[in-house]
C-alpha positions in Angstrom: 64.9 -14.8 59.4 62.9 -12.9 56.8 60.9 -9.8 57.7 57.2 -10.5 58.2 54.8 -9.4 55.5 52.8 -6.3 56.7 49.1 -6.5 55.8 46.5 -4.0 56.7 43.6 -5.6 58.6 41.0 -4.3 56.1 43.0 -5.9 53.2 43.3 -9.4 54.8 40.2 -10.9 53.2 41.1 -9.8 49.7 44.8 -10.8 50.1 43.9 -14.2 51.5 41.4 -14.8 48.7 44.1 -14.2 46.1 46.6 -16.4 48.0 44.2 -19.3 48.5 42.2 -19.2 45.2 44.7 -21.5 43.4 44.5 -24.0 46.2 40.9 -23.7 47.3 39.2 -22.7 44.1 39.1 -26.3 42.9 37.9 -27.4 46.3 35.0 -24.9 46.2 34.2 -26.0 42.7 34.1 -29.6 43.9 31.8 -28.6 46.8 29.5 -26.9 44.4 29.4 -29.9 42.2 28.7 -32.2 45.2 25.8 -29.9 46.3 24.4 -30.1 42.8 24.6 -33.9 42.7 23.1 -34.2 46.2 20.1 -32.2 45.0 19.7 -34.5 42.0 20.0 -37.6 44.2 17.4 -36.3 46.6 15.1 -35.5 43.7 15.6 -39.0 42.3 14.8 -40.6 45.6 11.8 -38.4 46.0 10.5 -39.4 42.6 11.2 -43.0 43.4 9.1 -42.9 46.6 6.4 -40.9 44.7 6.1 -43.8 42.3 5.5 -46.2 45.2 2.9 -43.8 46.5 1.0 -43.5 43.2 1.0 -47.2 42.5 -0.1 -48.2 46.0 -3.0 -45.7 45.7 -4.0 -47.2 42.4 -4.0 -50.7 43.9 -5.9 -49.6 47.0 -8.6 -48.1 44.7 -9.1 -51.5 43.1 -10.1 -52.8 46.6 -8.8 -56.3 45.8 -8.9 -58.4 49.0 -5.7 -60.1 47.9 -3.6 -56.9 47.5 -5.4 -54.2 49.5 -3.5 -54.8 52.8 -0.1 -54.8 51.0 -1.0 -51.7 49.0 -2.1 -49.9 52.2 1.2 -50.8 53.9 3.1 -49.6 50.9 1.1 -46.3 50.8 1.8 -45.6 54.5 5.5 -46.4 54.1 5.7 -44.0 51.1 4.0 -41.2 53.0 6.3 -41.5 56.0 9.3 -41.8 53.6 8.3 -38.6 51.8 7.9 -36.6 55.0 11.3 -37.7 56.2 13.2 -36.8 53.0 11.4 -33.5 52.7 13.1 -32.4 56.0 16.5 -32.2 54.2 17.4 -28.7 53.1 20.2 -28.1 50.7 21.8 -24.7 51.5 22.4 -22.1 48.8 25.3 -20.4 50.7 28.5 -22.5 50.3 30.6 -22.7 53.4 32.1 -25.4 55.7 29.5 -25.0 58.4 26.5 -25.3 56.0 28.1 -28.4 54.3 28.8 -29.9 57.7 25.1 -29.3 58.8 23.9 -30.8 55.5 26.1 -33.9 55.8 24.9 -34.6 59.3 21.3 -34.1 58.3 21.7 -36.4 55.3 23.3 -39.1 57.5 20.5 -39.0 60.0 17.9 -39.0 57.3 19.3 -41.9 55.4 19.6 -43.9 58.7 15.9 -43.1 59.4 14.9 -44.1 55.8 16.8 -47.3 56.0 15.0 -48.2 59.2 11.6 -47.4 57.7 12.5 -49.5 54.6 13.6 -52.5 56.7 10.4 -52.3 58.9 8.0 -51.8 55.9 9.3 -54.2 53.2 8.2 -57.5 54.9 4.7 -56.2 55.0 4.8 -55.1 51.3 6.5 -58.1 49.7 6.1 -59.6 47.3 4.2 -56.7 45.6 5.6 -53.5 44.2 8.9 -55.2 43.6 10.0 -53.1 40.6 9.1 -49.8 42.5 11.0 -51.0 45.5 14.1 -52.0 43.5 14.1 -48.6 41.8 13.8 -46.8 45.2 16.6 -48.9 46.6 18.9 -47.9 43.8 18.1 -44.2 44.4 18.6 -44.6 48.1 21.9 -46.3 47.6 23.1 -43.4 45.3 22.0 -40.9 47.9 24.0 -42.9 50.5 27.1 -43.0 48.3 27.1 -39.2 47.6 26.6 -38.5 51.3 29.6 -40.7 52.1 31.6 -38.9 49.5 30.6 -35.5 51.0 31.7 -36.7 54.5 35.1 -37.9 53.1 35.5 -34.6 51.2 34.8 -32.5 54.3 37.1 -34.5 56.5 40.1 -34.9 54.2 40.2 -31.9 51.8 37.7 -29.2 52.6 38.9 -28.8 56.2 41.5 -26.3 55.1 38.7 -24.1 53.5 37.2 -24.1 57.0 40.4 -22.5 58.3 40.1 -19.8 55.7 36.4 -19.2 56.6 37.5 -19.0 60.3 40.1 -16.4 59.4 37.5 -14.3 57.7 35.3 -14.6 60.8 38.3 -13.7 63.0 38.9 -10.6 60.8 35.3 -9.5 61.5 35.7 -10.1 65.3 38.9 -8.1 65.3 37.3 -5.3 63.4 34.4 -5.3 65.8 36.8 -5.3 68.8 38.6 -2.3 67.3 35.3 -0.4 66.9 34.4 -1.2 70.5 37.8 0.2 71.6 37.1 3.4 69.6 33.6 3.6 71.2 35.2 3.1 74.6 37.7 5.8 74.0 35.0 8.2 73.0 33.0 7.4 76.1 36.0 7.9 78.3 36.7 11.2 76.7 33.1 12.3 77.2 33.2 11.1 80.8 36.5 13.0 81.5 35.0 16.1 80.0 31.9 15.8 82.1 34.0 15.1 85.2 36.1 18.2 84.5 33.0 20.3 84.2 31.5 18.9 87.4 34.7 19.5 89.4 35.0 23.0 88.1 31.4 23.8 89.2 32.1 22.1 92.6 35.1 24.4 93.1 33.0 27.5 92.2 30.2 26.5 94.5 32.6 25.7 97.4 34.1 29.2 96.9 30.7 30.8 97.0 29.8 28.8 100.2 33.1 29.9 101.8 32.3 33.6 100.9 28.8 33.4 102.4 30.1 31.6 105.5 32.7 34.3 105.9 29.9 36.8 106.6 30.2 38.0 110.2 26.5 37.8 111.1 26.1 34.3 109.5 29.4 33.2 111.1 28.1 34.4 114.5 24.8 32.5 113.9 26.7 29.3 113.1 28.8 29.7 116.3 25.6 30.3 118.2 24.0 27.2 116.7 27.0 25.2 117.8 26.7 26.6 121.3 23.0 25.7 121.4 23.8 22.1 120.4 26.3 22.0 123.2 23.8 23.3 125.7 21.2 20.8 124.4 23.6 18.0 125.2 24.4 19.5 128.6 20.7 19.8 129.6 20.0 16.3 128.4 23.0 15.1 130.5 21.7 16.9 133.6 18.3 15.3 133.2 19.6 11.9 132.2 18.4 10.1 135.3 14.9 11.6 135.0 14.0 10.4 131.5 12.6 7.1 132.6 10.8 8.5 135.7 9.3 11.2 133.4 8.0 8.4 131.0 6.5 6.5 133.9 4.9 9.6 135.4 3.4 10.5 132.1 1.9 6.9 131.8 0.5 7.1 135.3 -1.1 10.5 134.6 -2.8 9.1 131.4 -4.5 6.2 133.3 -5.4 8.4 136.3 -3.0 7.0 138.8 -1.1 10.3 139.1 -2.6 13.8 139.2 -0.8 16.1 136.7 -2.5 19.2 135.2 -2.7 19.3 131.4 -0.3 22.2 131.1 2.3 20.2 133.1 1.6 17.1 131.0 2.5 19.2 127.9 5.6 20.6 129.5 6.6 17.1 130.6 6.3 16.0 126.9 8.5 18.9 126.0 11.2 17.8 128.4 11.1 14.3 127.0 11.3 15.6 123.4 13.8 18.5 123.6 14.9 19.4 127.1 16.9 22.5 125.9 13.8 24.1 124.3 11.6 23.1 127.3 14.0 24.7 129.8 14.6 27.8 127.7 10.8 28.3 127.3 10.1 28.3 131.1 10.0 31.4 133.2 13.1 32.1 135.3 13.3 29.5 138.1 11.6 26.8 135.9 8.6 26.6 138.2 6.7 24.2 136.0 9.6 21.8 136.0 9.8 22.1 139.8 6.1 21.4 140.1 6.5 18.3 138.0 9.4 17.1 140.0 7.5 17.6 143.3 4.7 15.4 141.9 7.2 12.9 140.7 8.9 12.8 144.1 5.6 12.3 145.9 4.6 9.5 143.5 7.9 7.8 144.2 7.4 8.2 148.0 3.9 6.7 147.7 5.5 3.7 145.9 3.4 4.1 142.8 6.4 4.6 140.5 8.7 1.6 140.5 12.4 1.9 139.7 15.5 -0.2 140.3 17.2 0.9 143.5 20.3 2.3 141.8 18.2 4.2 139.2 15.8 5.4 141.9 18.6 6.8 144.1 20.1 8.7 141.2 16.7 10.1 140.2 16.1 11.2 143.7 19.5 12.9 143.9 18.8 14.8 140.7 15.3 15.8 141.9 16.8 17.1 145.2 19.5 19.0 143.4 17.0 20.8 141.1 14.4 21.5 143.7 16.6 22.5 146.7 19.9 23.5 145.2 18.7 25.3 142.0 21.2 23.4 140.0 19.7 24.4 136.7 19.6 28.2 137.2 22.8 29.1 135.4 22.0 26.5 132.6 18.6 27.9 132.1 20.0 31.4 131.9 22.5 30.3 129.2 19.7 28.5 127.3 17.4 31.5 127.4 20.2 33.8 126.3 21.3 31.6 123.4 17.8 31.1 122.2 17.0 34.8 122.4 20.2 35.7 120.4 19.3 33.1 117.8 15.8 34.5 117.4 17.3 38.0 116.8 19.7 36.7 114.2 17.0 34.7 112.4 14.9 37.9 112.3 17.6 39.6 110.2 16.7 39.9 106.6 20.3 39.6 105.6 20.6 36.3 107.5 17.4 35.0 105.8 18.8 35.7 102.4 22.2 34.3 103.1 20.7 31.1 104.6 18.5 30.7 101.6 21.5 31.1 99.3 23.6 28.8 101.4 20.9 26.1 101.4 20.6 26.2 97.6 24.3 26.1 97.2 24.7 23.2 99.6 21.9 21.2 97.9 23.5 21.8 94.5 26.9 20.8 95.9 25.5 17.5 97.2 24.0 16.8 93.7 27.3 17.6 92.0 29.3 15.4 94.4 27.0 12.5 93.6 27.4 13.1 89.9 31.2 13.3 90.4 31.2 10.0 92.2 29.2 8.4 89.4 31.6 9.8 86.8 34.5 8.4 88.7 32.9 5.0 88.9 32.1 5.2 85.2 35.6 6.2 84.3 37.0 3.3 86.3 34.6 0.8 84.6 35.6 2.2 81.2 39.3 1.9 82.0 38.8 -1.8 83.0 36.7 -2.4 79.8 39.4 -0.8 77.7 42.1 -3.0 79.3 40.1 -6.2 78.5 39.4 -5.0 74.9 43.1 -4.3 74.3 43.9 -7.8 75.6 41.2 -9.3 73.3 42.5 -7.3 70.4 46.1 -8.6 70.9 44.8 -12.2 71.3 42.7 -12.1 68.1 45.6 -10.5 66.2 48.0 -13.2 67.2 45.5 -16.0 66.5 44.8 -14.4 63.1 48.5 -14.2 62.2 49.0 -17.8 63.3 46.1 -19.1 61.2 47.1 -17.1 58.1 50.7 -18.5 58.4 49.3 -22.0 58.7 47.3 -21.7 55.5 49.7 -19.7 53.4 53.1 -20.7 54.9 54.0 -17.0 55.0 55.2 -15.0 58.0 52.4 -12.3 58.2 52.0 -9.4 60.6 48.6 -7.6 60.8 48.8 -3.8 60.7 46.1 -1.4 61.9 45.3 1.9 60.2 46.2 4.7 62.5 
């Protein structure tokens, strides 16, 4: 088997033109000749109907009772005929698609003109007989040249269509290659941006680690963690009193329970943040005990309704706090942790470090989002590149196949590096 002929993609159109000119040159000349003849036939037909229009107007102007109605019918027919044939446009650009469009347009127009003719002639006869015969000759010639164009397109010019399609495929392949190059450039830019972001992320993470390694800040972070643990512990210890506290607060607001304003405020604190409320009280949490005493009395009076199980657990917790000082050690731990935290927060060094840490963490969050976007962008571009490469190979194979069909030569398309 002979080696395929290597042709650069950019040279395909010129090479194909040279290869096909001996075969398709005469066909294009014939198409040009047909277009010229079609224009002439359309002009002849237009002149023929114009004659009917002029003569019918002259006859109408005579106002003869004998011919007026026939002349008016002929005039209306001529106007409609003229408008229909004017709709046909003969293209200047010679290609298969334009010829096909012209041929279809002519066929529809001629069918319409024939129908108008059949419908109008009975109402015009026997007048304008010479004008009608002349128009019929022109219309028949237009029909014949249209039929010839259809045959030419179907039997001979179809191969020219293949060549035109090849030129179109060359353009599509060139466009796809340009899209591949653009995609590669976008991927390169995305990779560079991603590398810059990841480098900055690493630098910021290193700075954060250095700040967090500071002994004072590290101790503050440990203390914050301890406070969170204490917050959960206090909340747990008061878990069965949350609903009774809400109910007592509601009763106090409507005047069904007597609770001083300062205790109402403290009650709200215990509902919001039990840790801070307990740590803020004096040793022995006297305000909490006073609230619990009122809560216990309200329960005993039957004004605070709870399910039996929940009521029993609430009463056990009230008894434990009022009579067994179950929160003494926890309050001590809360006060100590809160006091230590205040001392640390008062430190100028800690304030500066926390400010720096917050800025770095905010920036780190922004960069991580940018990095995620860059990763998604890279993935999308890789998928687009895969599809473009597949399209490129498909178009190349189709192009080689079509060229071989037209030229009977084994051709291989080459791309400039």
